[in-house]
MMTF fields as JSON, N, C-alpha, C and O atoms, coordinates in Angstrom:
{
  "mmtfVersion": "1.0.0",
  "mmtfProducer": "UNKNOWN",
  "numBonds": 439,
  "numAtoms": 440,
  "numGroups": 110,
  "numChains": 1,
  "numModels": 1,
  "chainsPerModel": [1],
  "groupsPerChain": [110],
  "chainIdList": ["A"],
  "bondAtomList": [4, 2, 8, 6, 12, 10, 16, 14, 20, 18, 24, 22, 28, 26, 32, 30, 36, 34, 40, 38, 44, 42, 48, 46, 52, 50, 56, 54, 60, 58, 64, 62, 68, 66, 72, 70, 76, 74, 80, 78, 84, 82, 88, 86, 92, 90, 96, 94, 100, 98, 104, 102, 108, 106, 112, 110, 116, 114, 120, 118, 124, 122, 128, 126, 132, 130, 136, 134, 140, 138, 144, 142, 148, 146, 152, 150, 156, 154, 160, 158, 164, 162, 168, 166, 172, 170, 176, 174, 180, 178, 184, 182, 188, 186, 192, 190, 196, 194, 200, 198, 204, 202, 208, 206, 212, 210, 216, 214, 220, 218, 224, 222, 228, 226, 232, 230, 236, 234, 240, 238, 244, 242, 248, 246, 252, 250, 256, 254, 260, 258, 264, 262, 268, 266, 272, 270, 276, 274, 280, 278, 284, 282, 288, 286, 292, 290, 296, 294, 300, 298, 304, 302, 308, 306, 312, 310, 316, 314, 320, 318, 324, 322, 328, 326, 332, 330, 336, 334, 340, 338, 344, 342, 348, 346, 352, 350, 356, 354, 360, 358, 364, 362, 368, 366, 372, 370, 376, 374, 380, 378, 384, 382, 388, 386, 392, 390, 396, 394, 400, 398, 404, 402, 408, 406, 412, 410, 416, 414, 420, 418, 424, 422, 428, 426, 432, 430, 436, 434],
  "bondOrderList": [1, 1, 1, 1, 1, 1, 1, 1, 1, 1, 1, 1, 1, 1, 1, 1, 1, 1, 1, 1, 1, 1, 1, 1, 1, 1, 1, 1, 1, 1, 1, 1, 1, 1, 1, 1, 1, 1, 1, 1, 1, 1, 1, 1, 1, 1, 1, 1, 1, 1, 1, 1, 1, 1, 1, 1, 1, 1, 1, 1, 1, 1, 1, 1, 1, 1, 1, 1, 1, 1, 1, 1, 1, 1, 1, 1, 1, 1, 1, 1, 1, 1, 1, 1, 1, 1, 1, 1, 1, 1, 1, 1, 1, 1, 1, 1, 1, 1, 1, 1, 1, 1, 1, 1, 1, 1, 1, 1, 1],
  "groupList": [{"groupName": "UNK", "atomNameList": ["N", "CA", "C", "O"], "elementList": ["N", "C", "C", "O"], "formalChargeList": [0, 0, 0, 0], "bondAtomList": [1, 0, 2, 1, 3, 2], "bondOrderList": [1, 1, 2], "singleLetterCode": "X", "chemCompType": "L-PEPTIDE LINKING"}],
  "groupTypeList": [0, 0, 0, 0, 0, 0, 0, 0, 0, 0, 0, 0, 0, 0, 0, 0, 0, 0, 0, 0, 0, 0, 0, 0, 0, 0, 0, 0, 0, 0, 0, 0, 0, 0, 0, 0, 0, 0, 0, 0, 0, 0, 0, 0, 0, 0, 0, 0, 0, 0, 0, 0, 0, 0, 0, 0, 0, 0, 0, 0, 0, 0, 0, 0, 0, 0, 0, 0, 0, 0, 0, 0, 0, 0, 0, 0, 0, 0, 0, 0, 0, 0, 0, 0, 0, 0, 0, 0, 0, 0, 0, 0, 0, 0, 0, 0, 0, 0, 0, 0, 0, 0, 0, 0, 0, 0, 0, 0, 0, 0],
  "groupIdList": [1, 2, 3, 4, 5, 6, 7, 8, 9, 10, 11, 12, 13, 14, 15, 16, 17, 18, 19, 20, 21, 22, 23, 24, 25, 26, 27, 28, 29, 30, 31, 32, 33, 34, 35, 36, 37, 38, 39, 40, 41, 42, 43, 44, 45, 46, 47, 48, 49, 50, 51, 52, 53, 54, 55, 56, 57, 58, 59, 60, 61, 62, 63, 64, 65, 66, 67, 68, 69, 70, 71, 72, 73, 74, 75, 76, 77, 78, 79, 80, 81, 82, 83, 84, 85, 86, 87, 88, 89, 90, 91, 92, 93, 94, 95, 96, 97, 98, 99, 100, 101, 102, 103, 104, 105, 106, 107, 108, 109, 110],
  "secStructList": [7, 7, 7, 2, 2, 2, 2, 2, 2, 2, 2, 2, 2, 2, 2, 2, 6, 6, 7, 2, 2, 2, 2, 2, 2, 2, 3, 3, 3, 3, 3, 3, 3, 3, 7, 1, 1, 7, 3, 3, 3, 1, 2, 2, 2, 2, 2, 2, 2, 2, 2, 2, 2, 2, 2, 6, 7, 1, 7, 3, 3, 3, 3, 3, 3, 3, 3, 3, 3, 3, 6, 6, 3, 3, 3, 3, 3, 3, 3, 3, 3, 3, 6, 6, 6, 3, 3, 3, 3, 3, 3, 3, 3, 3, 3, 3, 7, 6, 6, 1, 7, 3, 3, 3, 3, 3, 3, 3, 3, 7],
  "xCoordList": [81.826, 82.92, 83.931, 84.362, 84.298, 85.235, 86.643, 87.077, 87.335, 88.721, 89.587, 89.432, 90.485, 91.296, 92.234, 92.516, 92.713, 93.569, 92.778, 93.287, 91.548, 90.702, 90.404, 90.447, 90.104, 89.863, 91.103, 90.999, 92.252, 93.491, 93.763, 94.223, 93.492, 93.652, 92.695, 93.051, 91.486, 90.536, 91.089, 90.972, 91.681, 92.295, 93.398, 93.437, 94.29, 95.377, 94.832, 95.364, 93.776, 93.137, 92.569, 92.799, 91.836, 91.259, 92.352, 92.214, 93.435, 94.561, 95.146, 95.425, 95.327, 95.874, 94.966, 95.441, 93.671, 92.711, 92.611, 91.96, 93.261, 93.146, 91.681, 91.224, 90.96, 89.521, 89.281, 89.09, 89.296, 89.141, 87.827, 87.808, 86.728, 85.431, 85.416, 84.949, 85.926, 85.95, 86.899, 86.592, 88.051, 88.991, 88.38, 88.496, 87.739, 87.14, 86.14, 86.058, 85.386, 84.397, 85.056, 84.416, 86.33, 87.042, 87.623, 87.995, 87.703, 88.338, 87.34, 86.207, 87.774, 87.011, 87.134, 88.086, 86.179, 86.197, 87.435, 87.888, 87.981, 89.15, 90.451, 91.399, 90.493, 91.659, 92.904, 92.831, 94.041, 95.332, 96.194, 96.109, 97.032, 97.978, 99.339, 99.466, 100.361, 101.728, 102.601, 102.605, 103.34, 104.33, 105.597, 105.731, 106.519, 107.821, 107.75, 108.743, 106.595, 106.449, 105.248, 105.215, 104.268, 102.995, 102.546, 102.954, 101.685, 101.027, 99.667, 99.568, 98.625, 97.286, 96.438, 96.629, 95.497, 94.549, 93.151, 92.908, 92.235, 90.856, 90.651, 91.523, 89.486, 89.2, 89.41, 90.01, 88.926, 89.025, 90.487, 90.829, 91.34, 92.752, 93.488, 94.354, 93.141, 93.758, 93.387, 94.252, 92.118, 91.67, 92.372, 92.719, 92.583, 93.283, 94.715, 95.206, 95.38, 96.739, 96.704, 97.552, 95.735, 95.61, 95.355, 95.944, 94.485, 94.225, 95.499, 95.765, 96.288, 97.555, 98.497, 99.115, 98.605, 99.451, 98.957, 99.745, 97.659, 97.104, 97.249, 97.481, 97.115, 97.26, 98.705, 98.952, 99.65, 101.06, 101.605, 102.754, 100.78, 101.22, 100.161, 98.975, 100.623, 99.671, 99.071, 97.857, 99.947, 99.483, 100.264, 101.4, 99.619, 100.273, 99.7, 98.484, 100.577, 100.133, 100.755, 101.971, 99.918, 100.368, 100.301, 99.244, 101.451, 101.519, 101.934, 103.091, 100.986, 101.343, 102.268, 101.991, 103.358, 104.298, 104.06, 104.253, 103.642, 103.34, 102.407, 102.524, 101.475, 100.55, 100.61, 100.564, 100.713, 100.752, 99.627, 99.429, 98.901, 97.773, 97.998, 98.388, 97.746, 97.802, 96.704, 96.763, 95.717, 94.606, 93.912, 93.254, 94.05, 93.36, 94.292, 93.963, 95.454, 96.486, 96.986, 97.167, 97.2, 97.817, 99.159, 99.258, 100.179, 101.472, 101.643, 101.562, 101.879, 101.947, 103.267, 103.64, 103.963, 105.145, 104.679, 104.043, 105.005, 104.445, 105.531, 106.585, 105.236, 106.004, 105.063, 103.986, 105.472, 104.644, 105.341, 106.504, 104.604, 105.133, 104.434, 103.207, 105.242, 104.725, 104.976, 106.105, 103.905, 103.977, 104.615, 105.262, 104.423, 104.905, 106.407, 106.916, 107.133, 108.598, 109.241, 109.907, 109.041, 109.71, 109.087, 107.867, 109.938, 109.453, 110.054, 111.248, 109.195, 109.667, 109.087, 107.972, 109.867, 109.401, 108.849, 109.467, 107.686, 107.008, 106.442, 105.988, 106.476, 105.78, 104.675, 104.928, 103.446, 102.286, 101.882, 101.866, 101.563, 100.95, 99.569, 99.437, 98.543, 97.161, 96.412, 96.399, 95.788, 95.026, 93.545, 93.175, 92.707, 91.259, 90.559, 91.057, 89.389, 88.564, 87.59, 87.628, 86.732, 85.784, 84.762, 84.168, 84.554, 83.631, 84.315, 83.726, 85.571, 86.365, 86.653, 86.778, 86.756, 87.172, 88.655, 89.137, 89.362, 90.774, 90.901, 90.337, 91.648, 91.865, 93.29, 93.576, 94.183, 95.57, 96.278, 96.17, 97.012, 97.917, 99.275, 99.422, 100.257, 101.63, 102.443, 102.5, 103.068, 103.803, 105.276, 105.64, 106.12, 107.556, 108.227, 107.982, 109.056, 109.756, 111.015, 111.745, 111.245, 112.482, 112.26, 113.221],
  "yCoordList": [148.563, 148.882, 147.734, 147.299, 147.255, 146.149, 146.594, 147.688, 145.739, 145.942, 145.798, 144.826, 146.735, 146.707, 145.507, 144.976, 145.081, 143.885, 142.668, 141.856, 142.532, 141.412, 141.482, 140.467, 142.673, 142.841, 142.47, 141.85, 142.849, 142.533, 141.033, 140.485, 140.368, 138.91, 138.233, 137.235, 138.769, 138.26, 138.465, 137.579, 139.616, 139.91, 138.882, 138.331, 138.622, 137.665, 136.246, 135.48, 135.905, 134.594, 134.452, 133.441, 135.455, 135.426, 135.413, 134.755, 136.141, 136.144, 134.729, 134.244, 134.079, 132.718, 131.729, 130.751, 131.979, 131.125, 131.485, 130.785, 132.584, 133.131, 133.423, 133.182, 133.942, 134.207, 135.631, 136.565, 135.763, 137.071, 137.75, 138.953, 136.989, 137.594, 138.22, 139.346, 137.495, 138.032, 139.215, 140.196, 139.129, 140.25, 141.479, 142.586, 141.298, 142.411, 143.167, 144.393, 142.443, 143.069, 143.908, 144.777, 143.65, 144.381, 145.703, 146.56, 145.872, 147.052, 148.176, 147.936, 149.397, 150.575, 150.713, 150.211, 151.384, 151.521, 152.264, 152.031, 153.149, 153.939, 153.435, 154.202, 152.159, 151.606, 151.645, 151.77, 151.532, 151.555, 150.406, 150.0, 149.889, 148.826, 149.218, 149.686, 149.018, 149.207, 148.161, 148.04, 147.407, 146.499, 146.613, 147.538, 145.703, 145.794, 145.468, 145.627, 145.015, 144.709, 145.378, 145.509, 145.802, 146.263, 147.573, 147.942, 148.262, 149.451, 149.538, 149.373, 149.798, 149.88, 150.846, 151.005, 151.486, 152.4, 152.015, 151.845, 151.878, 151.491, 150.004, 149.185, 149.673, 148.298, 147.313, 146.256, 147.646, 146.734, 146.404, 145.245, 147.427, 147.207, 146.481, 145.645, 146.802, 146.111, 144.631, 143.772, 144.332, 142.934, 142.202, 141.029, 142.875, 142.251, 141.869, 140.818, 142.705, 142.376, 141.155, 140.27, 141.101, 139.946, 138.672, 137.629, 138.756, 137.585, 137.133, 135.935, 138.091, 137.768, 137.052, 136.049, 137.56, 136.934, 135.523, 134.578, 135.376, 134.068, 133.059, 131.877, 133.511, 132.608, 132.168, 131.185, 132.881, 132.561, 131.56, 131.133, 131.186, 130.249, 129.164, 129.367, 128.018, 126.962, 127.279, 127.217, 127.619, 127.979, 129.185, 129.433, 129.918, 131.056, 131.141, 131.189, 131.159, 131.195, 132.392, 132.58, 133.19, 134.372, 134.08, 133.751, 134.207, 134.006, 135.322, 135.731, 135.984, 137.226, 136.924, 136.041, 137.668, 137.525, 138.606, 138.373, 139.789, 140.891, 141.866, 142.104, 142.427, 143.44, 144.654, 144.537, 145.818, 147.075, 147.96, 148.061, 148.592, 149.432, 150.863, 151.11, 151.805, 153.214, 153.921, 154.011, 154.415, 155.14, 154.271, 153.292, 154.618, 153.895, 152.957, 152.523, 152.648, 151.914, 150.706, 150.764, 149.618, 148.415, 148.217, 148.315, 147.941, 147.535, 146.075, 145.728, 145.225, 143.792, 143.221, 143.389, 142.543, 141.79, 140.381, 139.717, 139.926, 138.681, 137.73, 138.146, 136.464, 135.427, 134.86, 134.359, 134.941, 134.428, 133.212, 133.27, 132.112, 130.866, 130.59, 130.515, 130.442, 130.245, 128.803, 128.315, 128.13, 126.743, 125.81, 124.824, 126.14, 125.285, 125.275, 124.546, 126.066, 126.015, 127.379, 127.618, 128.268, 129.57, 130.445, 130.599, 131.015, 131.895, 133.281, 133.436, 134.286, 135.67, 136.436, 136.173, 137.383, 138.275, 139.529, 140.094, 139.952, 141.105, 141.955, 141.434, 143.249, 144.162, 144.84, 145.477, 144.696, 145.352, 146.547, 146.476, 147.625, 148.784, 148.915, 149.223, 148.678, 148.665, 149.808, 149.932, 150.64, 151.772, 151.565, 151.128, 151.888, 151.718, 153.074, 154.042, 153.125, 154.331, 154.208, 153.228, 155.193, 155.193, 154.062, 153.691, 153.508, 152.392, 151.041, 149.99, 151.086, 149.868, 149.106, 147.882, 149.841, 149.271, 149.593, 150.628, 148.711, 148.939, 149.987, 149.837, 151.044, 152.081, 152.046, 152.627, 151.358, 151.312, 150.098, 149.792, 149.405, 148.341, 148.656, 148.743, 148.824, 149.017, 147.866, 147.68, 147.097, 145.907, 146.072, 146.478, 145.75, 145.889, 144.542, 143.925, 144.118, 142.848, 143.04, 144.02, 142.074, 142.113, 142.3, 142.351],
  "zCoordList": [140.9, 140.002, 140.03, 141.098, 138.854, 138.77, 139.121, 138.759, 139.824, 140.176, 138.923, 138.182, 138.674, 137.459, 137.421, 136.347, 138.568, 138.582, 138.122, 137.349, 138.585, 138.164, 136.668, 135.974, 136.18, 134.744, 133.931, 132.873, 134.428, 133.72, 133.734, 132.732, 134.835, 134.89, 133.911, 133.285, 133.777, 132.784, 131.37, 130.525, 131.117, 129.818, 129.511, 128.411, 130.475, 130.25, 130.048, 129.245, 130.779, 130.623, 129.208, 128.544, 128.755, 127.399, 126.332, 125.3, 126.585, 125.653, 125.556, 124.46, 126.691, 126.71, 125.992, 125.415, 126.026, 125.31, 123.832, 123.055, 123.45, 122.095, 121.763, 120.646, 122.75, 122.651, 122.143, 122.921, 120.837, 120.192, 120.58, 120.841, 120.621, 120.936, 122.324, 122.496, 123.312, 124.674, 124.788, 125.466, 124.126, 124.147, 123.493, 124.021, 122.363, 121.639, 122.51, 122.442, 123.323, 124.211, 125.301, 125.892, 125.565, 126.611, 126.113, 126.915, 124.779, 124.192, 123.939, 123.521, 124.197, 123.787, 122.272, 121.675, 121.659, 120.198, 119.702, 118.581, 120.521, 120.122, 120.758, 120.927, 121.106, 121.79, 120.902, 119.679, 121.574, 120.879, 121.38, 122.539, 120.475, 120.808, 120.269, 119.137, 121.098, 120.637, 121.317, 122.542, 120.508, 121.054, 120.232, 119.43, 120.413, 119.745, 118.256, 117.546, 117.772, 116.344, 115.687, 114.463, 116.466, 115.922, 116.548, 117.649, 115.798, 116.302, 115.615, 114.399, 116.393, 115.819, 116.64, 117.846, 115.95, 116.587, 116.126, 114.931, 117.076, 116.787, 117.027, 116.735, 117.563, 117.95, 116.793, 116.985, 115.613, 114.473, 114.142, 113.908, 114.123, 113.799, 114.924, 114.666, 116.169, 117.306, 117.275, 117.439, 117.069, 117.002, 115.86, 116.0, 114.747, 113.61, 113.995, 113.582, 114.772, 115.238, 116.147, 116.031, 117.047, 117.942, 117.131, 117.412, 116.136, 115.288, 114.588, 114.488, 114.102, 113.446, 114.418, 114.06, 115.635, 116.657, 116.945, 116.948, 117.186, 117.546, 116.421, 116.675, 115.178, 114.038, 113.816, 113.117, 114.399, 114.201, 115.224, 115.123, 116.209, 117.26, 117.46, 117.198, 117.93, 118.308, 119.674, 119.866, 120.619, 121.959, 122.449, 122.044, 123.329, 123.984, 125.393, 125.577, 126.374, 127.768, 128.466, 128.439, 129.082, 129.807, 131.298, 131.836, 131.956, 133.399, 134.048, 133.951, 134.711, 135.403, 136.587, 137.399, 136.667, 137.788, 138.833, 140.026, 138.387, 139.308, 138.608, 137.406, 139.379, 138.871, 139.784, 141.009, 139.163, 139.897, 139.357, 138.146, 140.262, 139.859, 140.314, 141.455, 139.406, 139.737, 138.963, 137.737, 139.663, 139.054, 138.006, 138.358, 136.714, 135.651, 134.877, 133.773, 135.459, 134.739, 135.532, 136.748, 134.805, 135.352, 134.661, 133.438, 135.445, 134.911, 135.312, 136.49, 134.314, 134.56, 134.062, 132.901, 134.969, 134.576, 134.246, 135.065, 133.023, 132.515, 132.015, 131.534, 132.144, 131.459, 130.403, 130.726, 129.144, 128.051, 127.463, 127.065, 127.418, 126.872, 125.546, 125.476, 124.494, 123.146, 122.719, 122.771, 122.296, 121.826, 122.853, 122.499, 124.129, 125.209, 125.39, 126.241, 124.611, 124.66, 124.858, 125.865, 123.899, 123.935, 125.015, 125.077, 125.863, 126.918, 126.742, 126.485, 126.887, 126.836, 128.017, 128.468, 128.5, 129.548, 128.883, 127.98, 129.339, 128.759, 129.894, 130.913, 129.701, 130.602, 129.812, 128.79, 130.297, 129.693, 130.548, 131.777, 129.883, 130.542, 129.917, 128.732, 130.726, 130.24, 130.909, 132.134, 130.08, 130.595, 130.289, 129.199, 131.273, 131.175, 131.183, 131.757, 130.534, 130.609, 131.785, 132.528, 131.945, 133.061, 132.98, 133.992, 131.777, 131.592, 131.79, 131.538, 132.248, 132.49, 131.196, 131.201, 130.093, 128.817, 128.624, 129.083, 127.949, 127.676, 126.572, 125.489, 126.864, 125.85, 125.303, 124.256, 126.023, 125.568, 126.136, 127.323, 125.26, 125.677, 125.062, 123.843, 125.935, 125.49, 126.06, 127.275, 125.183, 125.601, 125.27, 124.167, 126.249, 126.106, 126.404, 127.44, 125.495, 125.629, 126.465, 126.314, 127.351, 128.115, 129.594, 130.361]
}
């Protein structure tokens, strides 16, 4: 059984690479995304939001500052650097199903 912290680090790595294919494989078909600008339900719609985000930046780097695990959920404190300049603090709450697929990502700015 994969460790959820390791899976989450893989998710952040793929996000930083803007690797839609690898990210898509990590999502359950009924996954959900909610952040301060977007909301989506279902893998296809979630992937479309990620593509929109990735197309809006040249680079995006996710640096995990702390990871907390409880049951099927990871809470991650992140520093996200956009285009090598703009930095934002984000907290992600990522929930996994029994198959270790992401079923929910809730991202909070600040």
